[in-house]
C-alpha angles and dihedrals in degrees: 000000000000112000123193131174118207134179108237097194094179089060094035093233143106107234126209107215125192118188091338096312123108106235099169146004144199109212120208144177124213119211122170105305097350137086111198116200103210107172139009123192137170123193110263094243089058100045122115095033098094093260094131090052092051090049095050094045093052092046092051092045088054093050090047094051101038108039148014093238118140113234117233108190103206089155110086092221094054091045092052092045092054090047090055093047109054093183088070096049091088088070090070094057106044 
């Protein structure tokens, strides 16, 4: 199982890819100095294996390393993930 997370800017989403197939995504909107994560979804056959967590962590790591955008977690999964990972909470206040 080869997992990869890529930022598909044309679709405004981070895609979780397994063996060449998109199995999940975290959709976002960028406005001025904010990136709003609006929806996260993983294909039903891949749920329960930590895939959404991998996706969100990689997306937030990418935001952290590549921009000064402030993260606005409108998606309930992203909001809960950030709440459980205090070292990512600074992304919501930049």
